[in-house]
C-alpha positions as CSV (number, residue, x, y, z in Angstrom):
1,M,13.8,-66.8,-37.5
2,N,16.0,-70.0,-38.2
3,L,15.5,-71.5,-41.8
4,D,18.7,-73.9,-41.6
5,S,17.2,-77.2,-43.5
6,A,19.1,-79.6,-45.1
7,K,16.9,-80.4,-47.4
8,P,16.1,-78.2,-50.4
9,L,13.6,-75.6,-49.3
10,V,9.9,-76.3,-50.8
11,Y,7.9,-72.9,-51.1
12,L,4.1,-73.7,-52.0
13,I,2.1,-70.4,-53.6
14,T,-1.1,-70.5,-53.5
15,A,-2.9,-70.0,-56.8
16,G,-5.2,-67.0,-56.1
17,Q,-7.9,-68.5,-56.9
18,L,-10.7,-67.5,-54.3
19,T,-13.1,-64.4,-53.9
20,D,-15.1,-63.6,-51.2
21,R,-18.3,-65.0,-53.7
22,N,-16.3,-68.2,-54.0
23,Y,-14.5,-68.0,-50.3
24,L,-17.4,-70.4,-48.6
25,E,-17.5,-73.0,-51.5
26,T,-13.5,-73.3,-52.1
27,F,-11.6,-72.2,-49.3
28,S,-11.5,-76.0,-47.9
29,T,-9.8,-77.1,-51.0
30,V,-7.2,-75.0,-50.3
31,I,-6.9,-75.9,-46.7
32,Q,-6.5,-79.4,-47.7
33,L,-3.8,-78.5,-49.9
34,I,-1.8,-76.8,-47.0
35,K,-2.5,-79.9,-45.0
36,Q,-1.5,-82.4,-47.5
37,A,1.6,-80.0,-48.4
38,A,2.7,-79.8,-44.3
39,K,2.5,-83.5,-43.7
40,A,4.6,-83.8,-46.7
41,G,7.3,-82.0,-45.4
42,V,6.6,-78.8,-47.0
43,Q,8.6,-76.5,-45.2
44,L,6.9,-72.6,-46.3
45,I,3.4,-71.4,-47.5
46,Q,2.4,-68.3,-49.1
47,L,-1.2,-67.3,-48.8
48,R,-1.2,-65.7,-52.2
49,E,-4.5,-64.8,-52.8
50,K,-5.1,-61.2,-53.4
51,S,-8.9,-61.5,-54.6
52,L,-9.7,-61.7,-50.9
53,S,-11.4,-59.3,-48.5
54,A,-8.7,-58.5,-45.5
55,G,-12.0,-60.5,-43.3
56,K,-11.5,-63.7,-45.6
57,L,-7.8,-63.5,-45.7
58,F,-7.8,-63.7,-42.0
59,D,-9.7,-66.8,-41.8
60,L,-8.1,-68.3,-44.4
61,A,-5.1,-67.7,-42.6
62,E,-6.1,-68.7,-39.1
63,R,-7.5,-71.7,-40.7
64,A,-4.0,-72.3,-42.2
65,V,-2.0,-71.5,-39.5
66,D,-4.1,-73.9,-37.3
67,V,-3.7,-77.4,-39.6
68,T,0.5,-76.6,-39.4
69,I,0.5,-76.7,-35.9
70,G,2.6,-79.3,-34.9
71,T,4.7,-79.3,-38.1
72,T,7.1,-77.5,-39.2
73,T,5.6,-75.7,-42.0
74,K,5.7,-71.5,-41.8
75,V,2.4,-70.1,-43.1
76,L,2.9,-66.6,-44.3
77,V,0.9,-63.9,-46.9
78,N,1.5,-62.0,-49.4
79,D,1.8,-57.8,-48.9
80,R,-0.8,-58.3,-46.1
81,L,2.0,-57.8,-42.9
82,D,-1.2,-56.9,-40.8
83,V,-3.1,-59.9,-41.7
84,A,-0.2,-61.9,-41.4
85,L,0.3,-60.6,-37.7
86,A,-3.3,-60.9,-36.5
87,A,-3.6,-64.2,-38.0
88,G,-0.3,-65.7,-36.1
89,C,1.9,-66.2,-39.5
90,A,5.2,-66.9,-39.2
91,G,6.0,-64.2,-41.8
92,V,4.8,-62.3,-45.1
93,H,5.9,-62.0,-48.3
94,L,6.8,-58.6,-50.4
95,T,6.4,-57.9,-53.2
96,S,8.0,-54.4,-54.9
97,M,4.7,-52.7,-54.2
98,S,5.0,-53.8,-50.6
99,L,6.8,-52.1,-47.8
100,P,10.1,-52.0,-48.0
101,A,12.1,-55.4,-46.2
102,S,14.3,-53.3,-44.0
103,S,11.2,-51.2,-42.8
104,V,9.0,-54.3,-41.5
105,R,12.4,-56.0,-39.7
106,E,13.3,-52.2,-38.3
107,R,9.6,-52.2,-36.8
108,Y,9.5,-56.1,-36.0
109,G,13.3,-57.2,-35.8
110,N,13.4,-61.0,-36.0
111,E,10.3,-61.4,-34.4
112,I,8.6,-62.5,-38.0
113,L,10.1,-64.5,-41.6
114,I,10.6,-61.9,-44.5
115,A,10.6,-63.0,-48.1
116,A,10.6,-61.2,-50.8
117,S,10.2,-61.1,-54.8
118,V,12.9,-60.1,-57.3
119,H,13.3,-60.4,-60.6
120,D,17.3,-59.2,-61.1
121,I,20.7,-58.7,-59.0
122,D,20.0,-55.4,-58.2
123,E,16.5,-56.4,-56.3
124,L,18.3,-59.5,-55.0
125,L,21.1,-57.2,-53.6
126,L,18.6,-54.2,-52.2
127,V,16.4,-57.1,-50.0
128,S,19.0,-59.1,-48.9
129,N,20.2,-57.5,-46.0
130,H,16.8,-57.2,-44.6
131,A,14.9,-60.3,-46.0
132,D,15.1,-63.9,-44.7
133,F,15.0,-65.3,-48.4
134,A,14.1,-64.1,-51.8
135,V,12.3,-66.3,-54.7
136,F,14.2,-64.9,-57.7
137,G,12.9,-65.4,-61.3
138,P,10.9,-66.3,-63.6
139,V,13.5,-68.9,-64.0
140,F,12.0,-70.7,-66.7
141,D,9.4,-69.3,-69.3
142,T,5.6,-68.8,-67.7
143,P,2.5,-67.2,-69.2
144,G,3.4,-63.2,-70.3
145,K,6.5,-63.8,-68.6
146,R,10.4,-63.8,-70.3
147,A,12.8,-66.3,-68.7
148,K,15.7,-65.4,-66.8
149,G,17.6,-68.4,-67.6
150,I,19.5,-70.9,-65.2
151,A,22.9,-68.7,-66.1
152,D,21.5,-65.5,-64.6
153,L,19.6,-67.6,-61.9
154,R,23.0,-69.0,-60.5
155,K,24.8,-65.6,-61.3
156,A,22.4,-64.2,-58.8
157,V,23.3,-66.9,-56.3
158,D,26.7,-66.3,-56.1
159,A,25.9,-62.6,-55.4
160,V,24.7,-62.7,-52.2
161,R,25.8,-66.4,-50.9
162,P,25.0,-67.4,-48.3
163,F,21.6,-65.5,-48.5
164,P,18.5,-67.5,-49.6
165,V,17.5,-67.6,-52.9
166,L,15.2,-69.5,-54.2
167,A,14.7,-70.7,-57.6
168,L,10.6,-69.1,-59.1
169,G,9.0,-69.5,-62.6
170,G,8.3,-72.4,-64.9
171,L,9.2,-74.8,-63.2
172,N,8.2,-78.4,-63.1
173,E,9.4,-81.8,-62.3
174,S,11.5,-82.0,-65.3
175,N,13.6,-79.1,-64.9
176,L,13.5,-79.0,-61.2
177,L,17.1,-80.7,-60.4
178,V,18.5,-78.7,-62.7
179,S,17.2,-75.2,-61.0
180,L,18.3,-77.0,-57.2
181,E,22.3,-77.6,-59.4
182,A,22.6,-73.5,-59.8
183,G,22.6,-73.9,-56.0
184,V,19.8,-72.3,-54.8
185,A,18.3,-72.7,-51.1
186,G,15.3,-74.2,-52.9
187,I,12.7,-73.9,-54.8
188,A,9.0,-72.2,-55.5
189,A,6.3,-72.9,-57.2
190,I,2.2,-72.0,-57.6
191,R,1.4,-74.6,-60.9
192,L,3.4,-77.6,-60.1
193,L,2.9,-77.4,-55.9
194,N,-0.8,-76.8,-56.4
195,D,-1.2,-79.9,-57.7
196,P,-1.6,-82.6,-55.0
197,S,-0.6,-85.2,-57.1
198,A,2.5,-83.3,-58.4
199,L,3.2,-81.9,-54.4
200,T,3.5,-85.4,-53.5
201,R,6.3,-86.5,-56.3
202,V,8.0,-83.4,-55.4
203,A,8.1,-84.3,-51.4
204,K,9.6,-87.6,-52.6
205,L,11.9,-86.5,-54.8
206,L,13.4,-84.1,-52.7
207,D,13.3,-86.6,-49.9
208,L,11.3,-84.3,-47.5
């Protein structure tokens, strides 16, 4: 799939707060956020709801696809390739515990979008020949994780250029532009982009 964009890619990752028990009461909040993000021009959304059963995740994915029809926004599902395919999502986000990007690409070719999480240059080099883009981080400090820093981010970007690398981890409105100056194709975030008001400000800042 084509990720060409004259503007920075923005990858909204959902907060992972949905469970089967609270799903009926809270899924609409996530769908409303996705609808807002699509309207604002956010190009990529990852459904990262690890506590949902396959059935509930499928329902969420279908709803997310429905509210992004007619926009340029692409919906991906974390880890669950089967759910992503069944719900008609654009692709899957792979972690170190998921299927290898090479296996998914070999089976599905360019029919789906493949994203991958990486934490160092070796991991990045491994996925860069098979995935469509990767998120590298954490760039800045996040709870329980030590920052890689801008220097490591810049080295990672240079190592696989022109493969698209997105900055992830500890991003906020004050360090967003610093990350982009490192040469990344865009940014990915959970906390920053799950805040509806911050989401709107980021979209305006990046002129999406």
